[in-house]
N, C-alpha and C positions, 0 to 999 in steps of 0.2 A: 683614245683619240689619235695617238701616234700610229697605232695599227690601222685605223680607218683611213688615215691620210696616206699611209704606205700602200694600202690596198687600192685606193682611188688612183694613185699614181701608176700602179702596176696595171690596173684595168685600162687606164687611158693609153698606156703604151701598147697593150694588146690590140685595142681598137685601132690605134694609129697604124700599127703594122698590118692589121687586117686589110685596111684600105691601101696602104703603101704598096703591098705585094699583090694587089688585085684579086684577093680571095673572093670579094663580092662579085666581080665579073665572072670568075670561074664558077661560082654557085649559080649565076644566071644561066650560064651555058650548059650546066648539068641538069639532071632530072631529080636531084636530091631534095629540092625544096618545093617541088610541085607548084601549086597555085600561088605561092607566096613570092614568086619572082618579081611581081609588080612593085614590091616594097623597095627593091634596089634601084628601080628606075625612078623612084622619087628623089634619089641623090643626083643632083644636076650633072656632075661630070660623067656619070655612066651613060647618059644620053649621047654625049659627044665622043666618048672613048670606048664604046661597047665593042667595037671590032678590033681593038688593040691586041697585038700579038702577045701572048702570055706563056711563059714557061712555068706552069703551075708546080711541077715537081721541084724545080730549083727554088722557086719562091717559098714553098713549104719548108724546105731545108733551111733557107736563110732566116725564116721566122724563128725556127727552133734555135738557131745559133744566136740571133739577136736577143732572145728571151733568156738565154743563159743555161747553165748545166742541168737544171732540173727538167727543162723542156728538151734539152739535148738527149738526156737519158730516156725520156719517153719516146722520142723519135727513133732512137736506137732499138728500143724494145719492139715498137710496132713495125719496124722496117722488115721484119720477117713475116708479118701478117699479110701474106699474099691473097688471103681470102677477103681482105678488106681493101687493099690497095692495088692499083694497077702496077705493072712492072716498072714504069718510069719513076713513079713516086717511091716505090720500095727500094730501087737501086740508088736513088738520090739520098734517101734517108740513111742508107747503109754507109754513106760517106761521112756521116756525122762523127766527129771525134771529140773526146772530153776537153782537150786543150785548155786545162785549167791552170792558172798561175799558182805555183806553190805558195803556201803561207810561210811566214818567217820561221826559220829553224829554231830560233830562241823561244818563240811562242810555243812551238812543239815541245821543246825541252821542259818549259814551265808546266805545260799541260800534263806531260808524262809524270813529272814529280808530284803534281797535285793528285793525279789518279792513283799512283802507286804509293803515295805517302812516303817516298824515299828520295834522296838526292840521286841524280843521274850517276854520280861516281860510286854510289853504294851498290848499284846494280850492274853497271857496265864498266869495262876497262877502257873501252873507246866507244864514242858515239859521234856519228857524222851529222852535222846540222843541215847539210845540203841533202835534200831528199833524192833518192834514186828513181822515184816515180811519184807522180801527182795526178789525182783524179778528182772528180766532182765531190765525192763523199769523204775521201781520206787520202793521206799521203804516206809514203813508206821511207823509213830511214835505215841505212845499214848500221850495225853496231856489233860489239863483241862483249859477251857476258864475262863476268869475273872468272868463270870456269874455263874460259878460252874458246868457247863455242861461238862461231859466227851466226848471227841472227839478223832478222829484219824486225823493225818496230813499226807497226801500223797505227796511225793516229787519226782519229776522226776530226774533221775541220771544226773549229770552235763555234762558228756562226751558222753552220749549215742547217740545223734543225728548224730554226724560225723561218728560213727561206723555203724549206720544203713544205712546212705547214701552210704558208701563204700561197705557194704555187699550186699545191694539191687542192686547196679550197677553191681556187679560181678554175682549175681544170674540171672539178666536179660541177661547178655552175655552168661552164661552157658545154659540158657533155649533156647535162640535164636540159639546157636550152635547145641544143641540136636535136636531141631525141624527141622534143616536143614539136619540132618543125615538120618531121615527116616520118612515115613508116620505114623508109629505107635507112634513115639514121637509127631508128629504134631497133631494127634488126641487127645492127652492128654491135649492140650492147655496149655503147660507149661508156656508160656509167660503170659497168662491170670491168671494163678495160682499165679505167682510172682507179677503181678500187683494187684491182690486182696489182697495178703499178704502185699504188700507195703501200700495199703490204710488202712488196718486193723492196722498195726503197727504204722503208722503215726497218726491215730486216737487215739491210746493209749498214744501217746506222748502229746496230747492236753487235759489237764484236764478240760478245759472249755467245751469241747465237751462231756466229760464223765459226767460232772455235768448236762448238758442239757439232756443227756440220762436218768440220774437218775430221773430228774424232770418229764420227759415224761412218763416213766414207772410207776412212782408214781401216776401221773394223771390218767393213764389207769386203775390202780387198786385202785383208791380212795375209791370206795364203797365196796371193798373186805375185808372179815374178815380172809382170810387165806394167804394173801400176805402183807408183810410190807417192805417198802423201806426206808432206813435211810435218814435223812434230810441233805441236803448240805447247808453249811453256805456261801451263795454267797457274803457276805460282804468281806470275805477273800478268794477270788478266783482269780487265774491267770492261765495261760497255764501250769505253772510248779508246782503250789502248790494248793492243795484242802483240805479244812477242812470239815469233815463230822461227823455227830452224831456217837458216838461209840455204837455199839449194843452188847448185851450180850445174847448169845444163845448157843445151843449145835450144834457143827458141824454135818452135816447130816450123816457123816460116823462113828460117835461115837455111835454105836448101844447100847452099854452097858449103857451109860447115858440116852439114849432115853427110854430104858426098865425101868430104875429106875423111870423115870418120868411118866411111864405108858401111853406112847404115842403109838397109834395104828399104827403098821407097815403097815397094809392093807390100812389105810387112807392115809398114806404118799405116798404109791405106786400109788394109784388112783389119788390123788390130783396132784402129780408131772406130770403125763401124761396129766391130764386136763389142768394144767398150760401151758404145751407146746402148745397144740392145740388152747387154747384161745389166747395166744400171737401171734401165726402165723396167724390164720384165722380170729379172731375177731378184734384184735388190729393192726395186720400187723406191729408189732414192738416187736421183741423178743430178750431176753438175749441169746447171742450166745456163752457164755463161762461158761456154767452151770456145771462145774466140782465140786466135793464135797467141795473143798476149798472155793467156792463162795456161798454156801447155808448153812444156819443155821436154826434151829428149836427153836421156843419159845413157852412156854405154854401161852395160850390165851383163855379166856372165856370158861373154862372147856374143851377146845380142844387144838389145836395148830395152829401156822401159820408159813409159810416160811418167812425167812428174806434173801433177795438177796443182795449181794455186788459186787463191781467191774463191772462197766458198760462201760468199754472201748471198748468192742466188742459187737455191736448190729446188728441185721439183719432185713431186710424187703424184701418182694417179690412183684413183680408187680401183678396187678389184673389178668393178663393173666396166670402167673405161679401158683397163688393161685387156680384159677378156675380149671386148668387142673390137678394140684396136688390132689385136693380134689376129682375130678372125677376119677382119677387113683386109689386112695385109695378105694373109694366106689365100683368101678367096680371090683377091684382085690378081695376084700373080698366077693363080690357076685359071684365070679368066672366067671365074664363076660370077658373072655380073648380077645374076638374080640374087645371090647371097649378099653381094655388096649392097644392092638396093634395099633388101630386107633388113640388113643390119643398120643402115642409115635411119630407117624408120624406128626400129627397136631401140636404138640409142637416143632417139628423139633429136637427132641432128637435123631432121626435116619433120614437118608436122605429121601427126598420126594418120590423118586422112589422105596422105599422099598416095597417088596411084602407083603401086610398086612396078607393074609392067612398063608404065611410061618412064619411070625413073631408070629402070634397068636399060631400056632402049637408049635413053639419053646418055647414060654412062658408057654404054657400049660404043655409041657413035663417037664420043669424045676421046675415049681411051684406047680403043682397039688398035688404032694406027700407031700409037706410042709403043705398044707392046709388040708390034710387028718389026720394030727396029732391033738390031743386035743388042744384046743385054747390056753391053758396055755403054750404049747410047741412051739407055733408059734412065731418066732422071726421076728419082722418087719425089723430089720437090716439085717438078713439073706435073707429075701424076696427081699430087695433092692439090696443086692449083687447078688442074683440069677438073678434078672431082668437085672442088669448091665452086668453080665456074658453072658446072652443070647443076649442082645442088642449089645454087643461088636462084635458078629459075624455078625451083620448087620451094622457095622461101626458106633457104638454109638458115638455121639458127647458129650463130657463132658460139662455140663452146669455150668459155674463158679458161676452164680447167686444163685444156689441151694446149694452151698458148706456149707455155714453157717447153713442153715436149716437142712441139712443132718447130720452135726456134732452134732447139738443140739438134734436132734431126737435120735441119737445113745446114747448120754449121758443120755437122759431122759429114754429111754427104759432100759438101764443098771441099772439105779437108781431104777426104778419101780420094775424090776425083783429081784433086790437085797433085797428089803423089802418084796416082795410078789411073790414068784416063780409061784404062781397060777394066776397071774395077767392076766385078759382078756383085752388086749389092745383095741380090737375092740368094746367091750361093753362100754368102757370108752370114746372112741373117736368118735364113730358113731353118737351119738346125736348132738355133737358139729358140726361135718362136715355136717350132714343133715340139721341142722338149718341154717348154713352159706349158703349152696347151695340154700335153699328155698328163702333166702334173696337176692340172685343174679338173681332170675327169676320173671316173672310176669309183668303185665301192670304197676304197681306202680313203679317197678324198672326201666322199660324202660322210663316212663315219667320223673323220677328223672334224668336219664342220659341225656335225651334230654334237660331238663331245665338247667342242669349243663353245657352243651356244647353249649347252645343257642348262646352265643357271637361268638363262633368259626364258627357255621353254618352261621350266618349273615355276618361274615367277608369273608367267602369262596364264598358265593352266587354270588357276582358280578364278581368273577374271573372265573366262569364256562365257559362262551363263549370263553374267551381268552385261557383257558386250552385246549378246543377241537380244537381251531384254531392251537395251537402249535403242537398238535398231528397230525393234517392233514399235516402241513408243514413238520413235521419230516419224514413222510412216503413218501411225494412227492418230497422232496428236496434232497440235497446232503448228509444230515446227515445219510441217509440209504445206502449210496454208499458202496459197498463191498470193494472197494479199500482202503477206510479209515479203515475199520475193519481189513484188512490184515496188514496195516501199524501198527495198534495198537498191533496186535498179534506179529509182528516182534519186537516191542519195549519190550513187555513182555518177549519174548524169550531171548532177549539180557540181560535183567535184571536177568533172571533165570540163564543164563550162568555165569554172573558176580558173583552171589551169590554162585554158585557151586565152582567157583575158589577160592573165599574168604574163604569158609568153608574148602576147601582142604588145603589152606595155614595155617589157624588157627589150624587145626587138626595136620598138620605136625609140627608146632611150639611147640604144647603141647607135642608131642611125643619126639621131640628133647630135649626140656627142661627136660622132665622126665628122659631121658637117662643121661643128664648132671648132674642132682642133685641126682640121685639114685646110690647107690653103686652096682657095677657089680661083686664084689667078685673076683674070679679067672680070670674073663674076663676083669678086670680093665685096664690091659696093652693094651687091644685092643680097648679102648673107642674111640680114635680118628679115627681108621679105621671104627668102627661101625657107628660113626657120619657121616663120608664121604659117606659110603655105603647107609645109610638111606637117606641122602640128595639127592644122585643120583637117588635112586629108587623113591623118592617122586617127583623129577623133571620129571622122565620118565612117571609116572602115573598121572601127573597133567591133569586136564580136558582140552579139546581142545576148 
């Protein structure tokens, strides 16, 4: 009952903010909800304030801030989704900051003692109760081990999991409802986006997983002189507490300090781009939260090295996605638009029946001018957005598995151009991509794949005769009977009708609640009449 009441209060707040920040008016003005616009005109104030000036980008950011850290992190994650958002909304969401008040240092000490089953004084010679950093999931305290080594202690917030469960549950309901409203919302794969976010945020809750990520990325760069990963002390590791080597370096956005240390900005730019492509295509394990707060620079061997921290969000791509992504990049920079169009279809980023010559022509029109600019002015993120804008006309399907990679690429490009506006992205990335592509082709690669899959082939071989027998039975027996197919279609139709009715009632309930909790000003005395009128209209227009 306590949870139900908490959910009801949270839903009421979301509905209140939905109307407070004029999201209803913005939906009326857009094409996202199609023929259902009339429902919003049933709300009295929309009739009188329809032409009100609205800064929708700013309002969406303020809703996320008002709803707290879990929605703030969602806003931060989708701020790089320029395939979904226009530039104004993406820019506004990028301004979102965690700005979370730290929890009490003594509470952190007690939690550490409970998790490690030791007194603080048994592990540390000193421990600072004032955190050096505080975010929505965890906070970090500086300390010194008994051995004399400086460390940081990361502690997960004690009350965060229940809040995440509640907010993720509501996000899924909102996404499911919006996808039921129109095909445009459905093409955005909103439920997939929330599911991806859920996986990411639960991974951040588990510090054992973060420690494993740190060890893996450290192993990947073990021979590198320009990347350093701090050591995790696995002796003192639980899902809620992690102790890691404290690093001392210059934050990558502190340009003044970097200049004083005479560190080459051009090298930083080139190495940051190289770092991205090596992680994605050679290691297939990349740091997916590479904002300036997670990257430091250290002087090292008459040069410098990157020091990465915070390994809660990592990404990887399937071999299929890597192959087609690399081929897309190479074809695009070679201006081979026919291959780009063909690859979009083969990847199923657009429907299989897409007219390839038409898609090629549209890509050429949208992107040719971009590539006519000097290479220093070519923005990879602008190219991606241009491709998405073009492909959206051909019913682009958002690919959730590429979200983290796209986000990391945009961060990396922004970082590189900040240090070297003349940066030639293609010159830096082309050798890595071409080397990786060569490693994916040739007799040696085919032989290696056959050997790696030999057990699977031997297991499948005896099943081949029965497989063909089942196919024969399928086409000669009742399983191909049209009657059965019609029955299945009827069941699907019934389910669709049921979903349509459910969505209508949910939508009606939201509007009625909005009227109940929102002040109507001079119309307040007519609230009961308005509610009755709305209820009658919603009953009349209910799906049959």
